[in-house]
SEGUTOR-495476 format. One record per residue: residue number from 0; residue in one letter; x, y, z of N, C-alpha, C in turn. Coordinates in nm, 2 decimals. Each point is the difference from the previous one (the first is absolute). Layout:
N
num,residu,n_c1,n_c2,n_c3,ca_c1,ca_c2,ca_c3,c_c1,c_c2,c_c3
NUM,A,X,Y,Z,X,Y,Z,X,Y,Z
...
% end
This chain:
86
num,residu,n_c1,n_c2,n_c3,ca_c1,ca_c2,ca_c3,c_c1,c_c2,c_c3
0,M,-0.90,-0.29,-0.75,0.04,0.09,-0.12,0.11,-0.08,-0.11
1,K,-0.02,-0.03,-0.12,0.08,-0.08,-0.07,0.05,0.10,-0.11
2,I,0.14,0.03,-0.03,0.04,0.06,-0.10,0.14,-0.07,-0.07
3,E,-0.01,0.03,-0.12,0.13,-0.10,-0.08,0.09,0.09,0.03
4,F,0.12,-0.05,0.05,0.12,0.05,0.03,0.05,0.12,-0.12
5,R,-0.01,-0.05,-0.12,0.05,0.10,-0.10,-0.10,0.12,-0.01
6,K,-0.11,0.02,0.06,-0.07,0.08,-0.01,-0.02,0.09,0.12
7,V,0.09,-0.03,0.11,0.01,0.11,0.13,0.06,0.11,-0.08
8,P,-0.07,0.12,0.08,0.07,0.15,-0.07,0.10,0.02,0.08
9,S,0.09,0.09,-0.07,0.12,0.06,0.06,-0.03,0.12,0.10
10,T,-0.11,0.04,-0.01,-0.06,0.12,0.11,-0.05,-0.05,0.10
11,K,-0.01,0.03,0.12,-0.07,-0.06,0.11,-0.15,0.01,-0.02
12,K,-0.04,-0.13,0.04,-0.14,-0.02,-0.01,-0.06,-0.03,0.16
13,D,-0.10,0.02,0.05,-0.06,-0.02,0.13,-0.05,-0.14,0.00
14,I,-0.02,-0.08,0.11,-0.04,-0.11,0.02,-0.04,0.00,0.15
15,S,-0.14,-0.06,0.00,-0.07,-0.01,0.13,-0.07,-0.13,0.01
16,T,0.00,-0.06,0.10,-0.08,-0.10,0.04,-0.02,-0.05,0.15
17,S,-0.10,-0.07,0.03,-0.03,-0.01,0.14,-0.07,-0.14,0.04
18,F,0.05,-0.06,0.12,-0.09,-0.12,0.02,-0.03,0.02,0.13
19,N,-0.12,-0.01,0.04,-0.08,0.01,0.15,0.04,0.17,0.02
20,S,0.07,0.01,0.10,0.05,0.13,0.08,0.12,0.06,-0.06
21,V,0.08,-0.08,-0.07,0.17,0.05,-0.04,-0.01,0.02,-0.16
22,E,0.06,0.12,0.03,0.00,0.05,-0.16,0.16,0.02,-0.03
23,L,0.02,-0.02,-0.14,0.12,0.02,-0.08,-0.02,0.10,-0.09
24,E,0.10,0.11,0.03,0.00,0.11,-0.09,0.17,0.04,-0.05
25,G,-0.01,0.03,-0.14,0.11,0.06,-0.04,0.03,0.01,-0.14
26,T,0.14,-0.01,-0.08,0.01,0.03,-0.11,0.07,-0.13,-0.06
27,F,-0.02,0.01,-0.14,0.11,-0.09,-0.06,0.05,0.04,-0.13
28,C,0.13,-0.04,-0.02,0.03,0.05,-0.16,0.11,-0.06,-0.03
29,K,0.03,-0.04,-0.14,0.10,-0.03,-0.07,0.13,0.07,0.02
30,I,0.10,-0.08,0.06,0.13,0.07,0.00,0.13,-0.02,-0.10
31,S,-0.04,-0.14,-0.06,0.09,-0.06,-0.11,-0.09,-0.10,-0.07
32,P,0.04,-0.05,-0.10,-0.08,-0.06,-0.10,-0.05,-0.13,0.09
33,S,0.09,-0.04,0.10,-0.06,-0.13,0.06,0.00,0.03,0.14
34,L,-0.03,0.12,0.05,-0.01,0.01,0.17,-0.10,0.10,0.02
35,V,-0.12,0.00,0.08,-0.10,0.07,0.05,0.04,0.01,0.14
36,K,-0.03,0.16,0.05,0.02,0.00,0.13,-0.14,0.04,0.05
37,I,-0.01,-0.02,0.13,-0.14,0.01,0.07,0.03,0.06,0.12
38,E,-0.06,0.12,0.04,0.03,0.06,0.14,-0.16,0.01,0.03
39,S,-0.02,-0.04,0.12,-0.14,0.01,0.06,0.01,-0.03,0.17
40,T,-0.11,0.05,0.04,-0.06,-0.01,0.15,-0.07,-0.07,0.03
41,L,0.00,-0.08,0.09,-0.09,-0.10,0.06,-0.05,0.04,0.11
42,K,-0.13,0.03,0.02,-0.08,0.06,0.13,-0.11,-0.07,0.05
43,G,-0.05,0.01,0.10,-0.11,-0.03,0.06,-0.03,-0.08,0.14
44,L,-0.10,-0.07,0.01,-0.01,-0.05,0.15,-0.03,-0.15,-0.03
45,V,0.09,-0.08,0.08,0.00,-0.16,-0.03,-0.05,-0.05,0.13
46,P,-0.10,-0.06,0.01,-0.05,-0.10,0.11,0.10,-0.09,0.05
47,L,0.03,-0.02,0.12,0.10,-0.09,0.07,-0.04,-0.10,0.12
48,D,0.04,-0.08,0.04,-0.04,-0.06,0.12,0.14,0.00,0.08
49,C,-0.02,0.02,0.16,0.13,-0.04,0.05,0.00,-0.15,0.01
50,Y,0.14,-0.02,-0.03,0.02,-0.15,0.05,0.04,-0.06,0.12
51,K,0.00,0.12,0.10,0.02,-0.04,0.13,-0.16,-0.01,0.10
52,C,-0.07,0.10,-0.03,-0.12,0.03,0.06,-0.12,-0.03,-0.09
53,G,0.01,0.02,-0.13,-0.10,-0.04,-0.08,-0.10,0.11,-0.01
54,T,0.04,0.13,0.03,-0.09,0.10,-0.04,0.01,0.05,-0.12
55,S,-0.09,0.06,-0.07,0.01,0.06,-0.12,0.03,0.14,0.00
56,F,0.09,0.03,-0.11,0.01,0.16,-0.01,0.05,0.02,-0.15
57,D,-0.01,0.16,-0.01,0.03,0.03,-0.15,0.14,0.08,0.01
58,K,0.07,-0.03,-0.10,0.15,0.03,0.00,-0.01,0.11,-0.13
59,N,0.04,0.12,0.01,0.02,0.10,-0.11,0.11,-0.02,-0.04
60,I,0.01,-0.02,-0.16,0.13,0.00,-0.05,0.02,0.11,-0.12
61,S,0.12,0.05,-0.04,0.05,0.09,-0.09,0.11,-0.02,-0.02
62,E,0.03,-0.08,-0.11,0.14,-0.02,-0.06,0.02,0.04,-0.14
63,E,0.10,0.07,0.01,0.04,0.04,-0.16,0.12,-0.10,-0.04
64,F,-0.03,-0.06,-0.14,0.12,-0.07,-0.05,0.00,0.01,-0.15
65,T,0.11,-0.04,-0.05,0.06,0.04,-0.14,0.05,-0.15,-0.05
66,F,-0.05,-0.05,-0.10,0.06,-0.12,-0.07,-0.01,0.00,-0.14
67,Y,0.09,-0.09,-0.07,-0.01,-0.01,-0.14,-0.02,-0.13,-0.07
68,V,-0.05,0.01,-0.10,-0.06,-0.12,-0.06,0.07,-0.01,-0.14
69,S,0.06,-0.09,0.00,0.09,-0.03,-0.13,-0.07,-0.13,-0.10
70,D,0.01,0.05,-0.11,-0.06,-0.10,-0.11,0.11,-0.08,-0.04
71,G,0.00,-0.12,0.08,0.09,-0.13,-0.01,0.10,0.03,0.10
72,I,0.13,-0.10,-0.02,0.08,0.02,0.10,0.09,0.12,0.02
73,Y,0.02,0.06,0.10,0.09,0.12,0.01,0.11,-0.02,0.02
74,S,0.08,0.09,-0.09,0.15,0.01,0.02,0.06,0.13,0.01
75,G,-0.05,0.05,0.06,0.07,0.16,0.04,0.07,-0.01,0.13
76,D,-0.01,0.16,0.04,0.10,0.04,0.15,-0.09,0.06,0.07
77,L,-0.14,-0.01,0.01,-0.08,0.03,0.09,0.00,-0.07,0.10
78,E,0.02,0.05,0.12,-0.03,-0.10,0.14,-0.12,0.02,0.08
79,E,-0.11,0.03,-0.06,-0.12,0.02,0.03,-0.10,-0.13,0.00
80,L,-0.12,0.00,0.04,-0.09,-0.11,-0.03,-0.05,-0.01,-0.11
81,I,0.07,-0.11,-0.10,-0.04,-0.03,-0.12,-0.07,-0.12,-0.04
82,I,-0.13,-0.01,-0.08,-0.09,-0.10,0.02,0.03,0.00,-0.18
83,E,0.03,-0.16,-0.01,0.02,-0.03,-0.15,-0.13,-0.08,-0.03
84,V,-0.04,0.06,-0.13,-0.15,-0.08,-0.06,0.03,-0.04,-0.12
85,D,-0.05,-0.10,-0.06,0.00,-0.07,-0.11,-0.09,0.08,-0.11
% end
């Protein structure tokens, strides 16, 4: 999904995407003219191989995370994960 930074709404909008058996679901919204907050959950099954015995198994993941996207260099006081984009 591509959205111009200036067009990101101030009200929360849903976001959802998946790859194989892993899904990302959450919301995003603009909290200042140059900062977007993304709250999401990553869940699903990931196939893995044991590095000791070589057997294959599925690992269930369910992680919640919040991060911010800044339009350019961020110079604020948040101490969260901030991704700076051009």
